[in-house]
MARNUBA-495850 format. One record per residue (C-alpha): residue in one letter; residue number from 1; x, y, z. Coordinates in pm, 1 decimal, m for minus. Each point is the difference from the previous one (the first is absolute). Example, Ala and Ser with C-alpha at 12.3 -4.5 7.8 and 13.67 -1.06 7.14 Angstrom:
// residues 2
+------+-----+----------+----------+----------+
: code : pos :       c1 :       c2 :       c3 :
+------+-----+----------+----------+----------+
:    A :   1 :   1230.0 :   m450.0 :    780.0 :
:    S :   2 :    137.0 :    344.0 :    m66.0 :
+------+-----+----------+----------+----------+
END
This chain:
// residues 293
+------+-----+----------+----------+----------+
: code : pos :       c1 :       c2 :       c3 :
+------+-----+----------+----------+----------+
:    L :   1 :   5735.0 :  11197.1 :  13251.0 :
:    H :   2 :   m233.4 :    205.7 :    159.4 :
:    L :   3 :   m261.7 :   m278.2 :     14.5 :
:    N :   4 :    262.0 :   m266.5 :    136.2 :
:    L :   5 :     69.8 :    278.1 :    274.6 :
:    L :   6 :   m314.8 :     35.8 :     92.5 :
:    R :   7 :    m52.4 :   m372.2 :      4.5 :
:    T :   8 :    324.1 :    m43.3 :    245.7 :
:    M :   9 :   m168.1 :    248.1 :    211.6 :
:    V :  10 :   m356.0 :   m172.1 :     50.5 :
:    S :  11 :    121.7 :   m375.4 :     27.4 :
:    C :  12 :    150.6 :    m19.1 :    333.2 :
:    G :  13 :   m291.0 :      3.4 :    239.5 :
:    C :  14 :   m205.8 :    257.2 :   m164.0 :
:    C :  15 :   m400.8 :    m27.8 :   m109.1 :
:    S :  16 :    m91.5 :   m235.7 :   m255.1 :
:    S :  17 :   m221.0 :    286.0 :   m136.7 :
:    M :  18 :    329.2 :    132.0 :    m60.0 :
:    R :  19 :    125.3 :   m264.8 :   m198.0 :
:    H :  20 :   m324.3 :    m32.7 :   m221.9 :
:    E :  21 :     12.9 :    357.6 :    m68.4 :
:    L :  22 :    360.3 :    m57.9 :   m160.8 :
:    Y :  23 :   m122.7 :   m251.4 :   m231.9 :
:    S :  24 :   m358.8 :    143.1 :    m54.7 :
:    P :  25 :   m108.3 :    256.4 :   m281.2 :
:    M :  26 :    101.9 :    344.7 :    122.3 :
:    F :  27 :   m341.5 :    131.4 :    m10.9 :
:    D :  28 :   m136.9 :   m354.0 :    205.9 :
:    T :  29 :   m349.1 :     23.1 :    109.0 :
:    V :  30 :    m18.4 :   m280.4 :    175.8 :
:    E :  31 :     97.7 :     40.6 :    421.2 :
:    P :  32 :    302.6 :   m151.0 :     m1.0 :
:    S :  33 :   m100.7 :    m94.7 :    412.5 :
:    S :  34 :   m256.5 :   m247.9 :   m143.9 :
:    V :  35 :    119.7 :   m120.8 :   m309.2 :
:    K :  36 :   m209.1 :   m280.2 :    m93.6 :
:    I :  37 :   m151.9 :    119.5 :   m307.9 :
:    K :  38 :   m122.1 :   m327.3 :   m140.4 :
:    T :  39 :   m183.0 :   m107.8 :    359.7 :
:    G :  40 :   m114.3 :    281.6 :    114.8 :
:    S :  41 :    162.9 :    352.3 :    114.2 :
:    Q :  42 :    m31.5 :    365.9 :    m35.8 :
:    V :  43 :    112.9 :    268.6 :   m238.3 :
:    L :  44 :     64.4 :    350.4 :    m32.4 :
:    D :  45 :   m345.8 :    194.5 :   m103.8 :
:    I :  46 :    147.5 :    259.0 :   m223.7 :
:    V :  47 :   m341.7 :    180.6 :     17.9 :
:    A :  48 :     m9.1 :     95.2 :    375.0 :
:    T :  49 :    395.4 :     36.8 :     53.2 :
:    F :  50 :     25.0 :    279.2 :   m325.4 :
:    S :  51 :   m358.4 :    133.5 :      0.4 :
:    P :  52 :   m119.7 :    m38.1 :    392.1 :
:    R :  53 :   m323.6 :     68.7 :    171.8 :
:    P :  54 :   m121.4 :    239.9 :     88.8 :
:    R :  55 :     97.6 :    140.5 :   m382.7 :
:    W :  56 :   m100.9 :    374.6 :     33.1 :
:    F :  57 :    261.3 :     16.6 :    328.9 :
:    Y :  58 :    296.2 :   m185.8 :   m169.5 :
:    I :  59 :    m18.4 :    149.4 :   m343.5 :
:    L :  60 :    m53.4 :    376.6 :    149.8 :
:    A :  61 :    325.0 :    m91.0 :    252.9 :
:    K :  62 :    225.9 :   m151.9 :   m322.5 :
:    M :  63 :   m101.4 :    341.4 :   m177.5 :
:    F :  64 :     94.9 :    235.9 :    282.8 :
:    L :  65 :    403.8 :   m264.9 :     m9.0 :
:    A :  66 :      2.2 :     m0.9 :   m323.0 :
:    A :  67 :    m86.8 :    415.2 :    m33.7 :
:    W :  68 :    252.0 :     40.4 :    330.9 :
:    A :  69 :    282.0 :   m231.8 :   m167.3 :
:    I :  70 :    m49.3 :    223.6 :   m351.6 :
:    A :  71 :     40.7 :    323.1 :    189.4 :
:    I :  72 :    301.7 :   m104.9 :    152.8 :
:    M :  73 :    159.4 :    m88.5 :   m301.3 :
:    H :  74 :   m111.0 :    331.7 :   m180.8 :
:    S :  75 :    171.1 :    161.9 :    328.4 :
:    S :  76 :    286.1 :   m134.1 :    m54.5 :
:    I :  77 :     85.6 :     61.0 :   m354.8 :
:    A :  78 :   m185.3 :    351.2 :     40.9 :
:    T :  79 :    251.4 :     55.1 :    279.3 :
:    Y :  80 :    335.1 :   m118.9 :   m212.2 :
:    E :  81 :    286.3 :    209.6 :   m129.0 :
:    N :  82 :     47.4 :   m245.6 :   m280.1 :
:    P :  83 :   m319.1 :   m192.6 :    m68.5 :
:    S :  84 :    145.1 :   m162.6 :   m322.3 :
:    F :  85 :    249.7 :   m189.8 :    278.6 :
:    W :  86 :   m301.1 :    m89.4 :    245.8 :
:    L :  87 :     m2.6 :   m381.7 :   m135.2 :
:    A :  88 :    372.8 :    m92.6 :     55.6 :
:    Y :  89 :   m123.6 :     m1.9 :    361.3 :
:    L :  90 :    m59.0 :   m317.3 :    175.3 :
:    T :  91 :   m268.1 :    172.3 :    212.3 :
:    N :  92 :   m130.1 :    144.9 :   m244.4 :
:    Q :  93 :    m31.4 :   m326.1 :   m237.1 :
:    G :  94 :   m135.0 :   m192.2 :    302.6 :
:    W :  95 :   m283.8 :    271.2 :     40.4 :
:    V :  96 :    m66.3 :    m39.3 :   m360.3 :
:    F :  97 :   m123.9 :   m345.0 :     66.3 :
:    T :  98 :   m164.0 :     94.1 :    333.8 :
:    V :  99 :   m255.2 :    238.9 :   m245.3 :
:    A : 100 :     18.6 :   m278.8 :   m240.1 :
:    Y : 101 :   m133.3 :   m235.2 :    284.4 :
:    F : 102 :   m266.0 :    265.7 :    106.1 :
:    F : 103 :   m172.7 :     72.7 :   m324.3 :
:    C : 104 :     37.1 :   m409.9 :   m109.3 :
:    S : 105 :   m180.6 :    m40.4 :    327.0 :
:    L : 106 :   m277.4 :    236.8 :    m32.4 :
:    L : 107 :    m47.4 :    m84.6 :   m364.9 :
:    S : 108 :    m26.2 :   m393.3 :    136.2 :
:    A : 109 :   m278.5 :    134.5 :    257.1 :
:    L : 110 :   m218.7 :    154.1 :   m241.4 :
:    Y : 111 :     11.4 :   m266.4 :   m254.8 :
:    L : 112 :    m55.4 :   m286.7 :    210.4 :
:    A : 113 :   m293.5 :    161.9 :    161.8 :
:    K : 114 :   m134.7 :     69.4 :   m347.0 :
:    R : 115 :     76.6 :   m396.3 :   m103.8 :
:    G : 116 :    m16.0 :   m164.2 :    345.1 :
:    T : 117 :     27.4 :   m343.9 :    m67.8 :
:    M : 118 :    288.0 :   m263.2 :     m6.8 :
:    D : 119 :   m104.2 :    m94.9 :   m329.0 :
:    N : 120 :     75.6 :    347.0 :   m164.0 :
:    L : 121 :    409.3 :     27.1 :    124.8 :
:    Q : 122 :     79.6 :    m92.0 :   m333.5 :
:    G : 123 :    183.6 :    166.4 :   m272.8 :
:    C : 124 :     24.3 :    370.2 :    120.0 :
:    G : 125 :   m158.9 :    m24.2 :    322.9 :
:    G : 126 :    317.5 :   m286.0 :     68.1 :
:    L : 127 :    232.5 :    238.4 :   m115.9 :
:    L : 128 :    m79.5 :    269.0 :    169.7 :
:    V : 129 :    m50.3 :   m199.8 :    359.4 :
:    K : 130 :    315.5 :   m151.4 :    m59.7 :
:    S : 131 :    173.2 :    335.3 :    m75.8 :
:    T : 132 :   m107.9 :    115.1 :    304.6 :
:    W : 133 :    129.3 :   m301.2 :    229.5 :
:    A : 134 :    336.3 :     44.8 :   m196.1 :
:    L : 135 :     58.3 :    346.5 :     73.3 :
:    F : 136 :   m129.6 :    m19.3 :    425.4 :
:    A : 137 :    314.1 :   m252.8 :    m71.9 :
:    I : 138 :    238.0 :    223.8 :    m77.4 :
:    A : 139 :   m126.8 :    312.2 :    137.4 :
:    L : 140 :    m36.8 :    m81.7 :    361.7 :
:    P : 141 :    364.9 :   m152.3 :     40.0 :
:    A : 142 :    157.7 :    265.3 :   m197.1 :
:    E : 143 :   m195.2 :    267.9 :    195.4 :
:    I : 144 :    165.6 :   m170.7 :    273.3 :
:    V : 145 :    367.9 :    m69.7 :   m107.0 :
:    I : 146 :     15.1 :    414.6 :   m131.9 :
:    A : 147 :    m94.9 :    103.1 :    351.5 :
:    I : 148 :    229.9 :   m265.1 :    136.6 :
:    L : 149 :    308.9 :    126.0 :   m212.7 :
:    F : 150 :    m92.5 :    407.3 :      8.1 :
:    W : 151 :      7.0 :     29.6 :    359.2 :
:    V : 152 :    308.7 :   m229.2 :     65.2 :
:    L : 153 :    205.6 :     96.9 :   m298.0 :
:    E : 154 :   m133.8 :    371.4 :   m134.8 :
:    F : 155 :   m195.6 :    192.7 :    254.8 :
:    K : 156 :    181.7 :    310.6 :      9.8 :
:    G : 157 :   m265.8 :    164.2 :    269.3 :
:    N : 158 :   m190.5 :    195.0 :   m234.0 :
:    L : 159 :   m440.6 :    m79.7 :      3.5 :
:    T : 160 :   m242.4 :     91.4 :   m189.1 :
:    Y : 161 :   m338.0 :   m163.6 :    m16.1 :
:    V : 162 :     69.8 :   m134.4 :   m316.6 :
:    S : 163 :    348.6 :   m132.3 :     75.4 :
:    V : 164 :   m172.2 :   m208.7 :    329.7 :
:    M : 165 :   m319.9 :   m115.2 :   m236.6 :
:    T : 166 :    220.0 :   m154.5 :   m253.6 :
:    H : 167 :    248.0 :   m157.2 :    249.6 :
:    G : 168 :   m193.6 :   m151.8 :    239.2 :
:    G : 169 :   m360.4 :    166.9 :     29.5 :
:    G : 170 :   m109.6 :   m197.6 :   m371.9 :
:    I : 171 :     m4.5 :   m336.2 :    216.6 :
:    F : 172 :   m246.3 :     62.2 :    223.7 :
:    L : 173 :   m208.5 :    115.0 :   m298.3 :
:    L : 174 :    119.3 :   m327.7 :   m210.9 :
:    V : 175 :    m81.1 :   m203.7 :    360.0 :
:    F : 176 :   m330.3 :    165.4 :      0.7 :
:    D : 177 :   m146.2 :    m71.2 :   m337.4 :
:    G : 178 :    177.0 :   m365.5 :    m30.6 :
:    F : 179 :     27.2 :   m156.1 :    285.5 :
:    I : 180 :   m330.2 :    134.6 :    207.0 :
:    F : 181 :   m234.1 :    149.8 :   m256.7 :
:    S : 182 :     38.8 :   m299.2 :   m282.2 :
:    R : 183 :    201.7 :   m255.8 :    200.4 :
:    I : 184 :    226.0 :   m110.0 :   m295.9 :
:    P : 185 :    242.1 :   m283.2 :    135.5 :
:    L : 186 :    362.5 :    m10.9 :   m160.7 :
:    R : 187 :    132.2 :   m282.6 :   m129.1 :
:    M : 188 :    344.4 :   m128.5 :     60.6 :
:    K : 189 :     52.6 :     m3.7 :   m421.8 :
:    Q : 190 :    m97.8 :    352.2 :     24.8 :
:    F : 191 :    339.6 :     85.3 :    108.3 :
:    L : 192 :    157.3 :    m23.6 :   m330.6 :
:    L : 193 :   m231.8 :    270.3 :   m101.5 :
:    F : 194 :    128.6 :    233.9 :    239.6 :
:    E : 195 :    381.1 :   m127.1 :    m50.8 :
:    T : 196 :    m33.8 :     63.5 :   m378.6 :
:    F : 197 :    m78.6 :    358.7 :     76.7 :
:    S : 198 :    281.8 :     28.7 :    237.0 :
:    S : 199 :    212.5 :   m190.8 :   m235.7 :
:    F : 200 :    m65.2 :    258.1 :   m316.3 :
:    Y : 201 :     42.8 :    291.3 :    248.9 :
:    I : 202 :    362.6 :   m119.6 :    115.5 :
:    L : 203 :     56.9 :    m68.1 :   m368.4 :
:    W : 204 :   m104.9 :    393.5 :    m86.5 :
:    N : 205 :    192.1 :    103.2 :    292.0 :
:    I : 206 :    295.5 :   m172.4 :   m161.4 :
:    I : 207 :    m45.5 :    106.7 :   m345.2 :
:    H : 208 :    m38.1 :    414.4 :    125.7 :
:    A : 209 :    316.8 :     11.0 :    161.2 :
:    F : 210 :    203.7 :   m145.2 :   m305.5 :
:    S : 211 :   m235.5 :    242.9 :   m238.1 :
:    G : 212 :    139.4 :    320.7 :     91.1 :
:    I : 213 :   m388.8 :    110.3 :     15.4 :
:    G : 214 :     88.4 :    192.1 :    346.7 :
:    N : 215 :   m209.7 :     88.0 :    238.7 :
:    P : 216 :   m107.6 :    380.1 :    m11.5 :
:    N : 217 :    m81.5 :    m11.0 :    329.2 :
:    T : 218 :    284.1 :     m3.0 :    168.1 :
:    E : 219 :    297.6 :    279.1 :    m21.9 :
:    E : 220 :    276.8 :    m40.7 :   m264.3 :
:    G : 221 :    366.8 :   m109.9 :    181.2 :
:    V : 222 :   m208.6 :   m233.0 :    260.7 :
:    D : 223 :    182.4 :   m326.8 :      8.6 :
:    D : 224 :   m328.0 :   m179.8 :    m73.8 :
:    D : 225 :   m127.4 :    272.9 :   m234.5 :
:    D : 226 :   m140.9 :   m325.8 :   m292.7 :
:    A : 227 :   m111.3 :   m200.6 :    281.2 :
:    I : 228 :   m415.3 :     14.7 :      0.4 :
:    Y : 229 :     78.3 :   m115.9 :    390.7 :
:    G : 230 :    323.1 :    100.2 :    201.0 :
:    S : 231 :      6.6 :   m366.9 :    162.7 :
:    M : 232 :     16.9 :   m173.1 :   m300.3 :
:    N : 233 :    280.9 :    170.3 :   m179.0 :
:    W : 234 :    109.6 :   m250.3 :   m276.3 :
:    N : 235 :    250.4 :    220.2 :   m142.1 :
:    N : 236 :    181.5 :    112.1 :    310.6 :
:    D : 237 :   m118.1 :   m281.0 :    266.4 :
:    P : 238 :    m74.0 :   m314.3 :   m211.4 :
:    G : 239 :    107.5 :   m221.4 :    304.2 :
:    S : 240 :   m302.8 :    179.5 :    253.2 :
:    A : 241 :   m224.6 :     51.8 :   m262.6 :
:    G : 242 :     m2.7 :   m355.6 :   m122.0 :
:    I : 243 :    m35.3 :    m74.0 :    396.0 :
:    V : 244 :   m321.3 :    159.7 :    m16.3 :
:    A : 245 :   m149.9 :   m131.2 :   m332.7 :
:    V : 246 :     47.7 :   m381.0 :    126.6 :
:    S : 247 :   m117.1 :      5.8 :    344.5 :
:    T : 248 :   m280.2 :    179.6 :   m110.0 :
:    L : 249 :    m57.7 :   m249.2 :   m283.1 :
:    V : 250 :    103.1 :   m323.4 :    245.9 :
:    V : 251 :    m98.4 :    135.0 :    355.0 :
:    L : 252 :   m198.2 :    250.0 :     48.2 :
:    N : 253 :   m273.5 :    m31.3 :   m315.6 :
:    P : 254 :    m88.9 :   m402.6 :    109.9 :
:    I : 255 :    m47.4 :    111.4 :    359.7 :
:    V : 256 :   m204.0 :    311.6 :    m62.5 :
:    F : 257 :   m223.4 :   m239.8 :   m235.1 :
:    L : 258 :    m15.6 :   m258.1 :    248.3 :
:    V : 259 :   m143.4 :    263.4 :    277.7 :
:    C : 260 :   m254.7 :    102.2 :   m241.0 :
:    R : 261 :    m77.4 :   m309.1 :   m115.7 :
:    C : 262 :    m74.9 :   m145.4 :    340.9 :
:    A : 263 :   m180.0 :    400.1 :     94.0 :
:    S : 264 :   m275.2 :   m108.0 :   m306.4 :
:    R : 265 :    m83.0 :   m311.2 :    169.2 :
:    I : 266 :   m107.1 :    181.0 :    356.6 :
:    L : 267 :   m329.1 :    111.9 :    m99.4 :
:    P : 268 :   m246.9 :   m318.3 :   m135.7 :
:    K : 269 :    m60.5 :    m21.5 :   m353.5 :
:    R : 270 :   m290.2 :     m3.3 :   m254.2 :
:    L : 271 :    m39.9 :   m325.2 :    m76.7 :
:    L : 272 :   m219.6 :   m204.6 :   m163.4 :
:    N : 273 :   m100.3 :   m359.9 :    194.1 :
:    I : 274 :     18.1 :   m269.2 :   m219.2 :
:    I : 275 :   m172.6 :   m295.9 :    139.6 :
:    S : 276 :      4.4 :   m282.2 :   m253.9 :
:    S : 277 :    256.2 :   m105.2 :   m248.5 :
:    D : 278 :   m265.1 :    109.1 :   m257.8 :
:    E : 279 :    m32.1 :    328.4 :    128.9 :
:    V : 280 :    370.7 :      5.9 :     m2.1 :
:    D : 281 :     36.9 :   m120.3 :   m388.0 :
:    D : 282 :   m218.9 :    298.1 :    m85.2 :
:    T : 283 :    103.8 :    277.6 :    199.6 :
:    Y : 284 :    360.9 :    m88.0 :   m110.8 :
:    D : 285 :    m95.5 :    m23.7 :   m375.5 :
:    N : 286 :   m154.7 :    357.8 :     48.3 :
:    V : 287 :    315.1 :    124.1 :    166.0 :
:    E : 288 :    288.1 :   m180.7 :   m188.5 :
:    S : 289 :     77.9 :    260.7 :   m210.4 :
:    M : 290 :     71.8 :    255.0 :    328.4 :
:    E : 291 :    247.3 :   m267.5 :     34.7 :
:    T : 292 :    255.5 :     m5.9 :   m281.2 :
:    V : 293 :    310.7 :    202.7 :     27.9 :
+------+-----+----------+----------+----------+
END
């Protein structure tokens, strides 16, 4: 359903690169703007993308961003009145993916700095790079959607440093690491990863509402006492909750991901220039393991 929705979105007048991405592997290394894989093309330079030079600078920068994200998560949990309920919130689940991305981004940079060639991107190395890529495709649009939903539906007028960082500030950290440092291109098919994350959270939200778990962060006697978010109160106002859920999945998520995908193509990608078909065949054989879902 979601893949058909994406195909419909790009079928009328959109660039061929988007259509190519919908029919290509999720982690396709061929740049869709020049898809002529057997006659001469360009493929993503995985090493230069995920472990750019000068390596000492980018590794230090990635270490700083990872430490910053982890410190924010630690502060959020430490100051929470009910730490056992911390993961119930979309904000915090999104931040877990953000921290996981920064951690994998740093590991990928270190691993590729040590190995250094395309030929070594097999097995654990390929899995690590694809994990980094997938986490970025989830974390960035998730942080944007979380920020929009928070400021529009949930903001009550009280702000803290942690609240600002987990409801918008993290977007800038992700953009710096993913788009500016690493130049990671988002592929249209990776929208499925982000939509799956969102769908699982909505499913958890519904299960929580009807399970009787309750919400220790709300006062007894309040109408939406069992709701994680007042805007998604499945017990007392299922109609409004359903509208928010469906609108997020069908309207907001696709728009946000398309914006992110377009933004990922603003800065030039780090590519391997392939001249002859023989070179293309050799390079394609080396990166083929990266192009399977």
